[in-house]
C-alpha positions in Angstrom: -52.3 -32.4 1.8 -52.0 -29.0 3.3 -54.0 -28.6 6.5 -56.0 -25.4 6.6 -56.1 -23.5 9.9 -59.5 -22.0 10.7 -58.7 -20.1 13.9 -55.9 -17.7 14.9 -53.1 -16.2 12.9 -51.9 -17.8 9.7 -48.2 -18.6 9.1 -46.4 -16.9 6.2 -46.4 -20.2 4.4 -50.2 -20.5 4.7 -50.6 -17.0 3.4 -48.2 -17.6 0.5 -49.9 -20.8 -0.5 -53.3 -19.1 -0.5 -52.0 -16.3 -2.7 -50.4 -18.8 -5.0 -53.7 -20.8 -5.2 -55.6 -17.6 -6.1 -53.1 -16.7 -8.8 -52.4 -20.1 -10.3 -55.3 -22.3 -9.3 -55.2 -25.4 -7.2 -51.7 -26.7 -6.5 -51.1 -30.2 -7.6 -48.5 -32.5 -5.9 -45.9 -34.0 -8.2 -45.5 -37.7 -8.6 -42.2 -39.4 -7.9 -41.7 -39.9 -11.6 -42.3 -36.2 -12.2 -39.8 -35.3 -9.5 -37.2 -37.6 -11.0 -37.8 -36.1 -14.5 -37.4 -32.6 -13.1 -34.2 -33.5 -11.3 -32.9 -35.0 -14.6 -33.7 -31.9 -16.5 -31.9 -29.8 -13.8 -28.9 -32.2 -14.0 -28.8 -31.9 -17.8 -29.0 -28.1 -17.6 -26.1 -27.9 -15.2 -24.1 -30.1 -17.6 -25.0 -28.0 -20.6 -24.1 -24.7 -18.8 -20.7 -26.3 -17.7 -20.1 -27.3 -21.4 -20.9 -23.7 -22.6 -18.7 -22.2 -19.9 -15.8 -24.4 -20.9 -16.1 -24.0 -24.6 -16.7 -20.2 -24.6 -14.2 -19.7 -21.8 -11.5 -21.3 -24.0 -12.5 -19.0 -26.9 -12.5 -15.9 -24.6 -9.1 -16.8 -23.3 -7.8 -17.2 -26.9 -9.2 -13.8 -27.9 -7.7 -12.2 -24.8 -4.3 -13.7 -25.6 -4.6 -12.1 -29.1 -5.7 -8.8 -27.5 -8.9 -8.8 -29.5 -11.3 -6.9 -27.2 -14.2 -7.0 -29.7 -13.9 -10.8 -30.1 -13.9 -11.2 -26.3 -17.1 -9.1 -26.0 -18.7 -11.0 -28.9 -17.9 -14.5 -27.4 -19.1 -13.4 -23.9 -22.4 -12.2 -25.4 -22.7 -15.6 -27.3 -22.0 -17.4 -24.0 -24.8 -15.5 -22.2 -27.2 -16.1 -25.1 -26.4 -19.8 -25.2 -26.9 -20.1 -21.4 -30.2 -18.2 -21.7 -31.4 -20.6 -24.4 -30.4 -23.6 -22.4 -32.3 -22.3 -19.4 -35.4 -21.5 -21.5 -35.3 -24.9 -23.1 -35.1 -26.5 -19.6 -38.0 -24.5 -18.3 -40.1 -25.6 -21.3 -39.2 -29.2 -20.6 -40.1 -28.7 -16.9 -43.5 -27.2 -17.9 -44.2 -30.3 -20.0 -43.3 -32.6 -17.2 -45.6 -30.7 -14.8 -48.4 -30.9 -17.3 -48.6 -27.3 -18.3 -48.3 -27.5 -22.2 
């Protein structure tokens, strides 16, 4: 557990932890299984983003070759939206692992 200092100045970490506790409630340590699950979610997210980058990058390159500026912009917007959805989904999964809904 985190040792509380009763005398003297507090470190920046102690102050940050206190603010976080006030804002979010008591901080719970993660179990090894939770840490592994979070790492797996991160790994899957990185793979999904790489997949999106490759697929959309190919489509962007094809559109550029054709000189279709509108298509390039459309695919780039789709790429950003897809990456945003993947990140949002991963954060939802992480919240479930942590026990927050």
